[in-house]
C-alpha positions as CSV (number, residue, x, y, z in Angstrom):
1,M,-15.7,13.9,-26.2
2,S,-17.2,16.9,-25.4
3,T,-14.6,20.3,-25.1
4,D,-17.4,22.6,-23.8
5,T,-16.1,24.2,-20.9
6,S,-19.1,26.6,-20.7
7,P,-20.9,26.4,-16.9
8,P,-24.0,24.5,-16.7
9,G,-27.1,25.5,-17.7
10,G,-30.2,25.3,-19.5
11,G,-30.5,21.9,-17.1
12,R,-27.2,20.3,-18.6
13,P,-26.1,18.0,-15.4
14,L,-22.9,19.2,-13.4
15,R,-19.7,17.6,-14.9
16,V,-18.0,15.7,-12.0
17,V,-14.4,14.2,-13.0
18,I,-12.5,12.1,-10.3
19,L,-9.1,11.6,-10.5
20,G,-7.9,8.2,-9.1
21,A,-10.1,4.9,-7.9
22,G,-8.4,4.3,-4.8
23,F,-10.6,4.1,-1.6
24,G,-11.8,8.2,-1.7
25,G,-12.3,8.5,-5.3
26,L,-14.4,4.9,-5.2
27,E,-16.4,6.1,-2.4
28,A,-17.0,9.7,-3.6
29,A,-18.5,8.2,-6.9
30,R,-20.4,6.0,-4.9
31,A,-22.3,8.6,-2.7
32,L,-23.4,10.6,-6.3
33,S,-25.3,7.4,-7.7
34,D,-28.0,9.5,-7.4
35,A,-27.0,12.8,-7.7
36,P,-28.2,14.6,-11.3
37,V,-24.2,14.6,-12.5
38,E,-22.4,13.0,-15.7
39,L,-19.4,11.6,-13.5
40,T,-16.0,10.5,-14.7
41,I,-13.7,8.2,-13.0
42,I,-10.3,8.5,-14.5
43,D,-7.3,6.0,-13.2
44,R,-4.2,4.6,-14.9
45,Q,-5.2,1.3,-13.5
46,N,-8.5,-0.9,-14.7
47,H,-8.6,-2.3,-10.9
48,H,-8.9,-1.0,-7.7
49,L,-6.9,-2.0,-5.2
50,F,-6.8,-2.9,-1.4
51,Q,-3.1,-1.6,-0.4
52,P,-3.7,-3.1,3.3
53,L,-3.0,-6.4,1.8
54,L,-0.5,-5.7,-0.8
55,Y,2.0,-6.9,1.6
56,Q,0.5,-10.7,1.4
57,V,0.5,-10.7,-2.5
58,A,4.3,-9.8,-2.2
59,T,4.7,-12.4,0.4
60,A,2.7,-15.5,-1.5
61,A,-0.1,-15.6,0.9
62,L,-2.9,-14.2,-1.5
63,S,-3.0,-13.7,-5.6
64,P,-3.2,-10.3,-7.1
65,G,-7.4,-11.0,-7.8
66,D,-8.0,-11.5,-4.7
67,I,-7.9,-7.9,-3.4
68,A,-8.4,-5.7,-6.9
69,W,-11.2,-5.7,-8.7
70,P,-12.0,-3.7,-12.2
71,V,-13.3,-0.6,-11.6
72,R,-15.5,-1.0,-14.7
73,S,-17.3,-3.7,-13.0
74,I,-18.1,-1.9,-9.8
75,F,-19.5,0.7,-11.5
76,R,-21.4,-1.6,-14.0
77,R,-24.8,-0.7,-12.4
78,Q,-24.5,3.1,-11.8
79,E,-25.3,4.3,-15.3
80,N,-23.6,8.2,-14.6
81,V,-20.4,7.0,-14.6
82,T,-17.8,7.1,-17.0
83,V,-15.1,4.9,-16.5
84,L,-11.7,5.7,-18.5
85,M,-8.8,4.1,-18.2
86,A,-5.7,7.0,-18.5
87,E,-2.4,8.6,-17.3
88,V,-3.9,12.4,-16.0
89,S,-0.4,14.7,-17.3
90,G,-1.8,18.0,-15.9
91,I,-4.9,20.1,-15.2
92,D,-6.0,23.9,-16.2
93,P,-7.7,25.3,-13.1
94,V,-8.4,28.0,-15.4
95,A,-10.4,26.2,-18.4
96,R,-11.6,23.5,-16.3
97,R,-9.9,20.9,-18.3
98,V,-8.0,17.8,-17.4
99,M,-5.3,16.6,-19.5
100,A,-5.3,12.5,-20.0
101,D,-3.6,10.6,-22.9
102,G,-3.6,13.3,-24.7
103,V,-6.5,14.1,-24.4
104,L,-9.0,17.3,-22.7
105,I,-11.2,16.6,-20.3
106,P,-13.6,19.2,-18.7
107,Y,-15.1,19.4,-15.8
108,D,-17.2,21.2,-13.6
109,I,-16.2,20.0,-10.3
110,L,-13.0,18.1,-9.6
111,V,-12.3,15.4,-7.4
112,L,-9.0,14.5,-6.7
113,A,-8.0,11.1,-5.2
114,T,-4.8,10.6,-6.7
115,G,-3.0,9.1,-3.3
116,A,0.4,8.8,-2.8
117,T,4.0,6.9,-3.9
118,H,6.9,5.7,-2.5
119,S,9.1,9.0,-0.3
120,Y,13.1,7.9,-0.7
121,F,13.6,10.9,1.0
122,G,15.4,12.7,-1.6
123,H,17.2,9.6,-2.4
124,D,15.5,8.4,-5.9
125,D,18.0,6.7,-7.3
126,W,17.5,3.6,-4.0
127,A,14.3,3.2,-6.0
128,P,15.5,0.4,-8.0
129,F,17.2,-1.8,-5.3
130,A,14.7,-1.1,-2.9
131,P,11.1,-1.1,-4.1
132,G,8.1,-0.1,-2.2
133,I,4.7,-1.6,-2.2
134,K,1.8,0.3,-3.5
135,T,0.7,-1.3,-6.3
136,I,0.2,-5.0,-7.4
137,E,3.3,-4.6,-9.9
138,D,5.2,-3.2,-6.7
139,A,4.3,-6.5,-5.0
140,T,4.5,-9.0,-7.5
141,E,8.1,-7.8,-7.8
142,I,8.9,-8.2,-4.5
143,R,7.6,-11.6,-4.3
144,R,9.4,-12.4,-7.2
145,R,13.0,-11.4,-5.9
146,L,11.9,-12.9,-2.4
147,L,11.5,-16.5,-3.8
148,T,14.1,-16.1,-6.3
149,A,16.5,-15.1,-3.5
150,F,15.6,-18.9,-2.2
151,E,15.8,-20.6,-5.9
152,R,19.6,-19.1,-6.3
153,A,20.2,-19.7,-2.7
154,E,19.9,-23.1,-3.2
155,M,22.5,-23.3,-6.4
156,A,25.1,-21.0,-4.9
157,L,28.2,-22.3,-3.8
158,D,29.8,-19.7,-1.8
159,E,28.8,-19.9,1.9
160,A,29.3,-15.6,1.8
161,E,26.7,-15.6,-1.2
162,R,23.8,-17.8,-0.1
163,Q,23.7,-16.1,3.3
164,R,23.8,-12.9,1.5
165,L,21.2,-14.0,-0.4
166,L,19.0,-15.2,2.7
167,T,18.9,-11.8,4.0
168,F,16.4,-9.8,3.6
169,V,16.1,-5.9,4.9
170,V,12.8,-3.9,5.2
171,V,13.2,-0.6,5.7
172,G,10.5,1.4,8.4
173,G,8.8,0.2,11.2
174,G,5.3,1.7,10.9
175,P,3.1,-1.5,9.8
176,T,3.9,-2.2,6.4
177,G,7.2,-2.5,7.6
178,V,5.9,-4.8,10.8
179,E,4.1,-6.6,8.7
180,L,5.8,-7.5,5.9
181,A,8.5,-8.4,8.2
182,G,6.5,-10.8,9.9
183,A,5.2,-12.3,7.1
184,M,8.6,-12.8,5.6
185,A,9.5,-14.7,9.0
186,E,6.8,-17.1,8.3
187,L,7.7,-17.7,4.6
188,A,11.2,-18.9,5.5
189,R,10.5,-20.3,8.6
190,Q,7.0,-22.7,7.9
191,A,6.4,-22.8,4.6
192,L,9.1,-23.0,3.0
193,K,10.9,-24.7,5.9
194,R,10.9,-28.4,3.6
195,E,10.9,-27.4,-0.1
196,F,14.8,-27.1,-0.3
197,R,17.9,-29.3,-0.2
198,R,21.2,-27.7,-0.2
199,V,19.9,-24.6,2.3
200,D,17.8,-24.4,4.7
201,P,15.4,-21.6,4.6
202,R,14.2,-21.0,8.4
203,R,18.1,-20.0,8.9
204,A,17.0,-16.3,6.7
205,R,17.7,-13.4,8.3
206,I,15.2,-10.9,7.8
207,V,16.2,-7.4,9.3
208,L,13.8,-4.5,10.3
209,V,15.3,-0.8,9.9
210,E,13.8,1.8,11.8
211,A,15.4,5.6,12.0
212,G,13.0,6.5,14.8
213,P,13.0,5.3,18.7
214,R,10.2,2.7,18.3
215,L,8.1,0.5,15.6
216,L,5.0,1.4,15.1
217,A,5.1,5.1,16.6
218,S,1.5,5.9,15.6
219,F,0.4,3.1,18.5
220,P,0.6,3.4,22.3
221,E,4.0,2.5,23.8
222,D,3.2,-1.0,25.1
223,L,1.7,-2.1,21.5
224,S,4.6,-0.9,20.1
225,S,6.8,-3.5,22.4
226,Y,4.8,-6.1,22.4
227,A,5.4,-6.2,18.2
228,R,8.8,-5.9,19.0
229,R,9.0,-8.8,21.2
230,S,6.7,-10.7,19.0
231,L,8.9,-10.2,15.9
232,E,12.1,-11.0,17.4
233,G,10.7,-14.2,18.4
234,M,10.1,-14.9,15.2
235,G,13.3,-14.4,14.7
236,V,13.2,-11.1,12.7
237,E,16.0,-8.6,13.8
238,V,14.7,-5.3,14.9
239,R,17.2,-2.2,14.8
240,T,15.6,1.0,15.7
241,G,17.6,4.4,15.6
242,A,18.9,2.9,12.6
243,R,18.6,5.5,9.3
244,V,19.3,3.9,6.1
245,T,22.7,5.9,4.7
246,G,23.3,3.7,1.0
247,C,21.3,1.0,-0.8
248,D,22.6,-0.6,-3.9
249,A,22.0,-4.0,-5.4
250,G,24.1,-5.3,-2.5
251,G,22.4,-4.5,0.6
252,V,22.0,-1.5,2.5
253,S,24.6,0.8,4.8
254,L,22.9,1.7,8.4
255,G,26.2,4.9,9.0
256,E,29.6,2.5,8.9
257,E,27.7,-0.5,9.4
258,R,26.7,-2.6,6.0
259,I,24.4,-5.5,5.7
260,A,24.6,-7.9,2.4
261,A,21.3,-8.4,1.4
262,S,19.6,-9.7,-1.8
263,T,16.1,-8.0,-1.5
264,T,15.7,-4.5,0.5
265,V,11.9,-3.2,0.4
266,W,10.8,0.3,1.6
267,A,8.0,1.0,3.5
268,A,9.7,4.1,5.1
269,G,7.8,7.0,3.8
270,V,5.0,8.3,1.2
271,V,5.0,11.6,-0.9
272,A,1.5,12.6,-2.6
273,S,1.4,12.4,-6.1
274,P,2.1,15.9,-8.3
275,A,-1.9,16.5,-8.8
276,G,-1.5,19.5,-6.1
277,A,1.3,21.0,-8.0
278,W,-0.7,20.9,-11.1
279,I,-3.0,23.1,-9.8
280,G,-0.5,25.1,-8.0
281,A,-2.2,24.5,-4.4
282,E,-0.6,25.0,-1.3
283,R,1.5,21.7,-0.3
284,D,3.5,20.4,2.8
285,R,6.7,19.0,2.9
286,A,5.4,15.2,1.3
287,G,3.5,17.2,-1.5
288,R,-0.2,16.7,0.6
289,V,-2.5,19.8,0.0
290,A,-4.3,21.7,2.1
291,A,-7.8,21.9,2.2
292,G,-10.6,24.0,3.5
293,T,-13.3,22.3,6.4
294,D,-15.2,20.9,3.3
295,L,-12.2,19.9,1.6
296,S,-12.0,22.0,-1.4
297,V,-8.5,23.3,-2.1
298,P,-8.5,26.8,-1.0
299,G,-9.0,29.3,-3.6
300,H,-10.7,26.9,-6.3
301,P,-14.4,26.0,-4.2
302,E,-15.0,23.6,-7.5
303,I,-11.8,21.8,-6.9
304,F,-11.3,18.8,-3.6
305,A,-9.3,16.8,-2.4
306,V,-9.1,13.0,-0.7
307,G,-7.3,10.7,1.0
308,D,-3.1,10.5,0.5
309,L,-3.5,13.4,-1.4
310,V,-4.9,15.8,1.6
311,T,-3.5,17.0,4.7
312,A,-6.4,17.5,7.2
313,K,-7.4,17.9,10.9
314,D,-9.4,16.3,12.9
315,G,-12.5,18.2,15.3
316,Q,-9.6,18.4,17.9
317,G,-6.9,20.0,15.6
318,K,-4.9,16.5,15.2
319,P,-4.0,15.5,11.7
320,I,-5.8,13.0,9.8
321,P,-4.2,10.1,9.1
322,G,-3.3,8.7,5.8
323,N,-5.1,5.2,5.7
324,A,-8.1,3.7,4.1
325,P,-10.6,4.7,6.8
326,A,-9.7,7.9,6.7
327,A,-10.0,8.2,2.8
328,K,-13.2,6.4,2.3
329,Q,-14.8,8.9,5.1
330,M,-13.4,11.8,3.1
331,G,-14.8,10.7,-0.3
332,R,-18.4,10.2,1.1
333,Y,-18.0,13.5,2.6
334,V,-17.2,15.4,-0.8
335,G,-19.6,13.6,-2.5
336,G,-22.5,14.6,-0.8
337,V,-21.1,18.0,-0.8
338,I,-21.3,17.2,-4.6
339,A,-24.6,15.8,-4.6
340,A,-25.9,18.2,-2.5
341,R,-24.2,21.4,-4.8
342,A,-26.2,19.8,-7.8
343,K,-29.2,19.1,-6.3
344,G,-29.7,23.3,-4.8
345,Q,-29.6,22.2,-1.4
346,P,-27.6,23.2,0.9
347,A,-24.4,22.3,2.1
348,P,-23.6,19.6,5.0
349,P,-21.5,20.4,7.8
350,P,-17.9,20.9,8.0
351,F,-16.1,17.4,7.4
352,S,-15.7,15.6,10.6
353,Y,-13.3,12.4,11.1
354,R,-14.0,9.2,13.1
355,H,-10.9,6.9,14.2
356,H,-11.6,3.6,13.4
357,G,-8.8,2.7,15.4
358,D,-4.9,1.7,14.7
359,L,-4.3,-2.3,13.3
360,A,-1.2,-4.3,12.5
361,T,-1.0,-7.5,12.5
362,I,2.6,-9.3,13.3
363,G,2.2,-13.0,12.4
364,R,0.0,-15.6,12.9
365,R,-1.9,-15.7,16.4
366,S,-0.5,-12.0,16.9
367,A,-1.5,-8.8,16.6
368,V,-2.4,-5.7,18.2
369,V,-5.2,-3.1,18.3
370,A,-5.4,-0.1,18.9
371,M,-9.0,2.0,19.4
372,D,-11.2,4.2,21.7
373,G,-11.5,2.5,25.1
374,F,-9.6,-1.1,24.5
375,R,-6.5,-2.6,23.5
376,L,-6.0,-5.6,22.2
377,K,-2.9,-8.0,21.3
378,G,-2.3,-11.8,20.5
379,L,-5.1,-13.8,19.4
380,L,-7.5,-11.6,20.2
381,G,-6.0,-8.9,18.2
382,W,-5.4,-11.2,14.7
383,W,-9.0,-11.9,15.3
384,F,-10.0,-8.8,15.0
385,W,-7.4,-7.6,12.8
386,G,-8.3,-10.2,10.1
387,I,-12.9,-9.8,10.8
388,A,-11.6,-5.9,9.8
389,H,-9.5,-6.9,6.7
390,V,-12.5,-8.9,5.2
391,Y,-14.9,-6.3,6.1
392,Y,-13.6,-3.8,4.1
393,L,-12.9,-6.0,1.2
394,I,-15.3,-5.0,-1.7
395,S,-17.0,-8.3,-2.8
396,F,-18.9,-11.2,-1.6
397,R,-16.5,-13.5,-3.6
398,S,-13.0,-11.8,-2.0
399,R,-14.3,-12.5,1.1
400,V,-15.3,-15.7,1.3
401,V,-11.8,-16.4,-1.0
402,V,-9.8,-14.3,1.4
403,S,-11.3,-15.6,4.5
404,F,-10.5,-19.3,2.7
405,E,-6.8,-18.5,1.9
406,W,-6.4,-17.9,5.4
407,F,-8.0,-20.5,7.0
408,W,-6.2,-23.0,4.7
409,S,-2.6,-21.4,5.4
410,Y,-3.6,-21.2,9.3
411,I,-4.2,-25.2,9.5
412,T,-1.5,-26.1,6.4
413,F,1.3,-23.5,7.0
414,Q,1.1,-23.2,3.3
415,R,0.9,-20.5,0.6
416,G,-0.6,-21.3,-2.6
417,A,1.0,-17.8,-4.6
418,R,4.2,-18.7,-4.9
419,L,5.1,-17.9,-8.9
420,I,8.1,-16.4,-10.1
421,T,6.3,-15.2,-13.4
422,R,9.3,-13.4,-14.9
423,R,12.7,-15.5,-15.0
424,P,15.4,-12.9,-13.6
425,P,18.5,-13.2,-15.3
426,A,20.9,-15.8,-14.7
427,P,23.7,-15.0,-11.9
428,E,27.5,-15.1,-12.7
429,A,28.9,-18.8,-13.9
430,S,31.3,-18.0,-11.3
431,A,28.7,-18.3,-8.6
432,V,27.4,-21.7,-9.8
433,K,29.7,-23.1,-12.1
434,E,29.9,-27.2,-11.2
435,K,32.4,-28.9,-8.8
436,A,34.1,-32.2,-8.6
437,E,31.8,-33.0,-5.2
438,P,28.8,-31.7,-5.0
439,P,27.9,-29.4,-1.6
440,R,27.1,-31.4,1.1
441,Q,23.6,-30.8,2.3
442,P,23.7,-28.8,5.4
443,E,21.7,-30.2,8.7
444,L,18.7,-28.9,9.4
445,T,19.2,-27.8,13.2
446,G,15.4,-26.1,13.3
447,G,14.8,-22.6,14.3
């Protein structure tokens, strides 16, 4: 690998390095397919992930392979792309080099598309007890904890322990939290309801905790209220104006109140990757880089930032949301800026964000959609949400598979990805010791 850091010349194409193969990085690379550049994509994973559907992996509705694709496969026909699976540990903006797994990789232009991770608001010690959901590993770990809780409840002899095992807490009332809580309720009350003998999964307690005054704060208030009513109709216990003050293996604390729970999932906030710190850029409290009108980093015209890493405003001065459509638009725009620079053409006009609306599904036949000029809820919103998400999937195969999985789940109430792939340690012996008389099978009462 070359370590030449001299500026391009003598016909040598621009060396463009993209850090991150998420939505922003992917679109930037695609926009450079016909540009005279040497393009290198670096990501610590070998796959691109459709994060909006991760919660369905976590709740056993989809398998990881349904929403992830190998990066090399995506760019197999784009000959100016080199894909490297490596962990980036630093950037030297003066020498224009990236440090990845001990290797120095030079660049002429750098695109930071490194995304964000979970924010525990100064309580990182809660992370082992309340995993977030940003990666396939996160989703499969949550799935393991959920399914294992039901298995252990079937074995438990103590009623209080059984109830703790069947209590699940979701922290954060944004779209991810709402979708997770609704999917958990459907898993417990529909998919599992006839499969256990000693416990009734329908008696599972799902608690959704939001520190703000309402769910889905970015949505219109009427849709927010509808989402809450829908969740409560599914049996979800919604707590707004409640702040988590403690979290451990036994549950969570909301001020003076203690909720004993086997599984807690964190969907309350994000913090940007450390890429902004590596280049000494100006950042906000969430670590996001302040970008210029062309999404370049102030003081570094050769470095661009896109996606969850960047804080920028649209034409009306409103902050651009950290979602997939915004990241795709940013990536596509930056790719166009770099292509124009490589071809010696004038730069395109400043970046302009087009908001495609806000969408969140609540459960079976229920979703909310807020777009310019119209709002949808209930069954129509659910259909719109499903079509939009299938459209954004990368491959035709994934669109077919996901559509079929949803259709099958809709007519059968079943979930086919209920695998516990790593057996957890056995619980305390006292919790499962045999008794002379087997526990009485609970009477199923519906609900």
